[in-house]
C-alpha positions in Angstrom: -42.2 -180.3 10.1 -39.5 -178.5 12.5 -35.8 -178.3 12.3 -33.1 -176.8 13.2 -32.7 -172.4 12.8 -30.3 -170.7 11.3 -28.7 -167.0 11.4 -27.5 -165.8 8.0 -26.9 -162.5 9.1 -23.2 -162.2 11.0 -25.1 -159.5 13.5 -25.1 -160.2 17.3 -27.4 -158.6 18.7 -25.9 -157.1 21.9 -22.3 -156.5 19.7 -23.8 -152.5 19.8 -25.0 -152.5 23.7 -22.9 -153.6 26.7 -22.8 -153.6 30.5 -19.5 -153.5 32.1 -19.8 -155.5 34.9 -18.9 -154.4 38.5 -17.0 -156.1 40.7 -16.8 -159.8 41.0 -19.6 -160.7 43.0 -21.7 -163.5 41.8 -25.5 -162.1 41.5 -28.5 -164.3 41.0 -31.9 -163.4 40.2 -35.3 -164.8 40.3 -37.1 -165.2 37.5 -41.0 -166.5 36.8 -43.3 -166.4 34.2 -46.0 -169.7 33.4 -43.9 -171.7 30.5 -43.4 -174.0 33.9 -44.5 -177.6 34.7 -45.8 -179.4 32.0 -45.7 -176.7 29.3 -44.4 -177.1 26.1 -42.4 -174.1 26.5 -41.0 -175.4 30.2 -37.6 -176.9 28.4 -36.9 -174.9 25.9 -37.1 -171.8 28.9 -34.7 -174.3 31.0 -32.2 -174.2 28.2 -32.1 -170.5 27.2 -32.0 -169.8 30.5 -29.0 -172.2 30.8 -27.2 -170.5 27.7 -27.4 -167.0 29.3 -25.9 -168.6 32.7 -22.7 -169.8 30.2 -22.8 -166.3 28.4 -23.2 -164.2 31.5 -21.3 -166.3 34.6 -21.6 -163.9 36.8 -25.5 -164.1 36.8 -27.4 -167.1 38.4 -31.5 -167.1 38.0 -33.7 -169.1 39.6 -36.3 -170.0 37.1 -39.6 -170.3 39.5 -41.8 -171.0 36.7 -45.6 -172.8 37.0 -47.7 -174.2 34.8 -51.4 -173.3 34.5 -53.6 -172.1 38.0 -50.2 -172.8 39.7 -48.8 -169.7 38.8 -51.2 -166.6 38.7 -51.7 -167.2 42.4 -47.2 -167.2 43.3 -47.0 -164.3 41.5 -50.0 -162.2 43.0 -48.7 -163.8 46.4 -44.8 -162.7 46.0 -45.7 -159.4 44.7 -48.2 -158.9 47.7 -45.4 -159.8 50.4 -42.5 -157.9 48.9 -41.3 -161.0 47.6 -40.9 -159.5 44.1 -39.5 -161.7 41.6 -36.8 -159.6 39.3 -37.5 -160.5 35.7 -41.6 -162.3 34.9 -43.3 -162.9 32.3 -47.1 -161.9 32.5 -49.6 -161.2 29.8 -51.7 -157.8 29.5 -54.8 -157.4 31.2 -55.6 -156.4 34.7 -52.8 -158.0 37.0 -50.4 -156.2 35.1 -52.0 -153.3 35.1 -52.9 -153.7 39.1 -48.7 -154.0 39.4 -47.9 -150.9 36.9 -50.4 -149.2 39.1 -48.9 -150.1 42.3 -45.4 -149.0 41.0 -44.7 -152.5 41.2 -43.2 -152.7 37.7 -40.5 -150.8 35.9 -40.7 -148.0 33.2 -38.8 -149.2 30.3 -39.2 -146.6 28.1 -35.6 -144.7 28.3 -33.9 -148.0 28.3 -35.6 -148.9 24.6 -35.6 -144.8 23.6 -31.8 -145.7 24.2 -31.4 -148.9 22.9 -33.3 -148.1 19.4 -31.5 -151.4 17.6 -33.4 -153.6 20.5 -36.6 -151.5 20.4 -36.4 -151.8 16.5 -36.6 -156.0 16.8 -40.0 -155.9 17.8 -43.3 -155.7 15.6 -44.6 -152.1 16.7 -47.8 -152.9 16.3 -48.2 -155.0 19.7 -46.2 -152.5 21.6 -50.3 -150.6 22.4 -50.3 -154.1 24.8 -47.5 -153.5 27.1 -48.1 -149.4 27.3 -49.7 -147.6 29.9 -50.3 -143.9 30.2 -47.6 -143.4 27.5 -45.1 -145.3 29.4 -43.7 -148.9 27.9 -43.7 -151.5 30.8 -43.2 -154.7 28.8 -41.8 -156.6 26.5 -44.2 -158.1 23.8 -42.3 -161.6 22.6 -45.1 -164.0 21.9 -47.8 -163.6 19.9 -51.2 -166.1 20.7 -54.4 -167.0 19.1 -57.0 -169.5 20.5 -58.7 -171.3 18.3 -60.6 -174.7 18.6 -58.4 -178.1 18.0 -59.5 -181.3 16.9 -58.2 -185.0 16.0 -58.8 -185.3 12.6 -58.5 -189.2 12.9 -61.6 -189.6 15.3 -63.4 -187.3 13.2 -61.9 -189.7 10.0 -63.0 -192.8 12.1 -66.8 -191.6 13.0 -67.3 -190.4 10.0 -68.2 -186.9 11.3 -68.1 -183.5 9.4 -65.8 -181.1 10.5 -67.8 -178.2 12.6 -67.9 -174.6 10.7 -70.9 -173.4 12.1 -72.7 -174.1 15.1 -75.5 -176.5 14.5 -72.9 -178.4 12.6 -70.7 -178.8 16.3 -74.3 -179.8 17.7 -74.3 -183.1 15.0 -70.5 -183.7 15.8 -71.8 -183.9 19.5 -74.2 -186.1 19.2 -72.5 -188.5 17.0 -69.2 -188.8 19.1 -71.6 -189.1 22.2 -72.8 -192.1 20.5 -69.4 -194.0 20.1 -68.3 -192.4 23.7 -66.1 -190.3 22.9 -66.0 -187.0 25.1 -67.2 -184.5 22.3 -65.5 -181.3 23.6 -62.6 -181.5 26.7 -64.0 -178.7 28.6 -63.1 -178.0 32.4 -64.2 -175.3 34.8 -61.1 -173.3 35.3 -60.3 -170.4 33.7 -58.6 -171.9 30.8 -62.2 -173.6 30.4 -63.3 -170.5 29.6 -61.5 -170.6 26.2 -64.7 -171.8 24.5 -67.0 -169.1 26.4 -64.1 -166.3 25.1 -64.2 -167.9 21.7 -67.5 -168.1 21.3 -68.5 -164.4 22.6 -66.8 -162.4 19.8 -68.8 -164.7 16.8 -72.1 -163.5 18.6 -71.3 -159.9 19.6 -68.2 -159.1 18.0 -64.7 -156.9 18.8 -67.2 -154.4 20.8 -69.0 -156.6 22.6 -65.7 -158.2 23.6 -63.5 -156.0 24.5 -66.6 -153.5 26.3 -68.3 -156.2 28.1 -70.1 -153.8 30.0 -73.7 -151.4 29.1 -72.3 -148.2 31.7 -70.2 -150.5 34.2 -73.5 -151.8 35.4 -74.6 -154.3 33.0 -73.3 -157.4 30.8 -74.0 -157.2 26.9 -77.0 -159.9 25.4 -74.4 -161.5 23.6 -72.4 -163.0 26.9 -75.8 -164.4 28.1 -76.5 -166.0 25.0 -73.2 -167.2 24.1 -73.0 -169.1 27.6 -77.2 -170.6 26.9 -75.4 -171.8 24.0 -72.5 -173.3 26.1 -75.3 -174.5 28.2 -77.0 -176.2 25.6 -73.9 -178.5 24.8 -73.5 -179.0 28.5 -77.1 -180.6 28.2 -76.1 -182.5 25.2 -73.2 -184.1 26.8 -70.6 -182.5 24.7 -68.3 -182.1 27.8 -66.7 -184.9 30.3 -68.5 -186.0 33.2 -65.8 -184.5 35.4 -65.6 -181.2 33.8 -66.3 -179.9 37.0 -63.0 -181.2 39.0 -60.7 -181.3 36.4 -57.7 -179.6 36.3 -56.4 -177.7 33.1 -54.0 -180.6 32.5 -56.2 -183.5 32.8 -58.2 -181.6 30.0 -55.3 -181.3 27.5 -54.6 -185.2 28.4 -58.0 -185.8 27.2 -57.3 -184.4 24.1 -54.2 -185.9 23.5 -54.7 -189.2 24.4 -57.8 -189.3 21.5 -60.9 -189.6 24.4 -61.8 -186.1 22.9 -62.4 -185.0 19.8 -62.5 -181.3 20.0 -60.8 -178.7 22.5 -60.6 -175.4 22.5 -57.2 -173.8 23.5 -54.4 -171.3 22.6 -51.9 -171.5 20.0 -49.0 -172.4 23.0 -50.9 -175.6 22.8 -49.0 -176.5 19.3 -46.2 -177.0 21.5 -47.5 -180.4 22.8 -47.6 -182.4 19.4 -44.9 -184.0 17.8 -44.3 -182.3 14.8 -45.1 -184.8 12.7 -48.6 -185.5 14.0 -50.9 -185.1 11.1 -53.6 -186.0 13.4 -54.8 -183.1 15.0 -55.4 -179.8 13.4 -56.9 -176.3 14.2 -60.0 -175.0 12.5 -61.5 -171.4 13.0 -64.6 -171.1 16.3 -67.1 -172.4 14.0 -69.7 -169.0 13.4 -73.1 -169.3 14.6 -75.9 -169.0 12.2 -77.7 -165.5 12.4 -74.7 -163.9 12.9 -72.4 -164.4 9.5 -70.7 -160.8 9.7 -69.1 -162.3 12.9 -68.1 -165.3 11.5 -64.5 -164.5 10.4 -63.3 -163.3 14.1 -60.1 -164.6 15.9 -59.4 -164.4 19.7 -55.3 -162.6 19.3 -52.8 -160.7 21.2 -49.6 -161.8 23.3 -49.2 -164.4 25.7 -47.3 -164.9 28.9 -44.0 -164.4 27.0 -44.6 -160.5 27.8 -41.5 -160.3 29.6 -41.3 -157.2 32.6 -38.8 -156.0 35.3 -39.5 -155.3 38.5 -39.6 -152.2 40.4 -37.2 -153.5 42.9 -34.8 -155.3 40.7 -34.7 -151.7 38.5 -33.6 -149.6 41.8 -30.6 -151.8 42.8 -27.9 -151.1 40.4 -26.6 -154.4 40.5 -29.6 -156.1 39.5 -30.8 -154.0 37.5 -27.9 -154.4 35.3 -28.1 -158.3 35.0 -31.9 -157.8 34.7 -31.7 -156.0 31.8 -28.9 -158.6 30.3 -31.5 -161.5 31.1 -34.5 -159.2 29.3 -32.5 -158.6 26.2 -31.1 -163.0 25.9 -34.9 -163.5 26.2 -36.3 -161.4 23.7 -33.1 -162.0 21.2 -33.8 -162.7 17.9 -31.4 -166.3 19.0 -33.5 -166.6 21.6 -37.0 -166.2 19.8 -35.9 -168.4 16.7 -35.3 -171.5 19.4 -38.3 -171.2 20.6 -40.3 -170.7 17.0 -38.8 -173.5 15.8 -38.4 -176.0 18.6 -42.0 -174.9 20.1 -44.2 -173.4 17.5 -44.1 -170.1 19.1 -45.3 -167.0 17.2 -42.3 -164.6 17.8 -42.8 -160.8 18.0 -39.3 -160.4 17.2 -38.6 -159.9 14.0 -36.6 -162.9 12.9 -35.6 -161.7 9.7 -32.6 -163.0 8.5 -33.2 -167.0 10.2 -34.9 -169.7 8.4 -37.6 -171.4 10.7 -38.8 -174.6 9.2 -42.4 -174.1 11.5 -44.9 -176.7 12.7 -47.0 -177.3 10.4 -50.2 -176.0 12.7 -48.5 -173.0 13.3 -48.0 -171.8 9.7 -52.2 -172.7 9.7 -52.8 -170.7 12.4 -51.1 -167.6 11.1 -52.2 -168.1 7.8 -56.0 -168.0 9.4 -54.6 -165.3 11.1 -54.2 -163.3 8.0 -57.4 -164.2 6.5 -59.5 -163.3 9.8 -61.7 -160.1 9.4 -61.6 -158.8 13.0 -59.2 -159.6 15.5 -59.9 -159.7 19.0 -58.6 -159.6 22.5 -58.8 -162.0 25.3 -62.4 -161.1 26.8 -60.4 -161.9 30.3 -58.0 -159.3 29.2 -60.8 -157.1 29.6 -61.9 -157.6 33.1 -60.7 -157.9 36.6 -58.8 -161.4 36.2 -59.2 -162.7 40.2 -62.8 -161.8 39.9 -63.2 -163.4 37.1 -62.1 -166.6 37.9 -63.8 -166.3 41.2 -67.1 -165.3 39.8 -67.3 -166.8 36.2 -65.0 -169.8 36.0 -65.9 -170.9 39.8 -69.5 -170.4 38.9 -69.7 -172.4 35.7 -70.8 -175.6 37.7 -73.8 -173.6 39.2 -74.0 -172.5 36.3 -74.4 -175.5 34.2 -76.4 -177.4 36.5 -79.1 -175.0 36.5 -78.9 -173.4 39.8 -77.9 -169.9 38.5 -78.5 -168.1 35.5 -76.3 -167.2 33.2 -77.6 -163.1 33.9 -77.0 -164.3 38.2 -73.8 -165.2 37.1 -72.7 -161.9 35.8 -74.7 -160.1 38.3 -72.6 -161.1 41.4 -69.5 -161.0 39.2 -70.1 -156.9 38.8 -71.4 -156.6 42.3 -67.6 -157.9 43.1 -65.8 -155.5 41.3 -65.0 -157.9 37.8 -66.0 -154.4 36.1 -62.1 -152.3 35.4 -61.9 -148.9 36.8 -58.6 -147.7 35.2 
């Protein structure tokens, strides 16, 4: 269920900190994140930005946010061409590290230290994700996890046991195939690799996921094992026939329209479902027999709601002040409460004093995180993301169809720079 969020404290997040506008000219800010298009947070983001413009009529925000595979190429191109956004959302990983290294991202350390009440609103455990060389470059607003989503009604209709381990997952694949239901909604865009990214920790653990290479020259064996298990699923007919050409949205819709029984997705996907829909559930990814010590492991970290300011905005006094206002508004408890109650987002900003009626799947997800023995960062955060997309995600069709081996796929990725050097 979901409902309104209410504030029980009268404190205002900006009451102790004000910027006096200079002059009467209207300032325009450019904003971009991955909460665009059909993303479950897109409409809520539009409302938050509208509220911001009503609060600050001298500032307008151009929202250039894009969904799915369209987002990263856009923001990379903008920075490469000198068309830097003022404020942007980007998850931890190689892309933001490259921008920081290139001097494109504003250092927020001094700003936060001068405004400790603001800094203390964030869960301190997550600052490590946005800190590089002891300096803070991002605001950790959204916590994410990944797991398996299931259409419970399909499991009940065809009398299929909800899988707890990999063998039971294969049994479910066989039964759904017999009944013309796609077992697992999967594609070979970057999001499709969530299946791989959730399987690796269950055979290789946290260490092999977050440190995937041997001396920067070879991929660890657990990755080969996980990939060959995915090849086994493909050979069994576990994936859609069109999986090599299917977009992320088409994959998501396949599951939502009950044409697929399972999908591996992130917590942000919860917002795609009606709060009263009890036919969809989330479960931990099935463990692998022989690797029981790693069975209670979950992928966890920060999502696209990790907000930054560009150095270009920081170096312009008016745009800096306006961008700070936007960052404070975006990451305020009021904004976090709206995202939490209406989209199921897990907030890294303290919501003390708010009564959030969370969506049931969000509640279960938070419980799964609490009960997990090990929390692991997403694999694609520990490699060069551009190379990952080109030499891992885009090579899946060749691997699954038997044209290249898992070893050959990773060898090519390593030769082309997937190992981070920073």
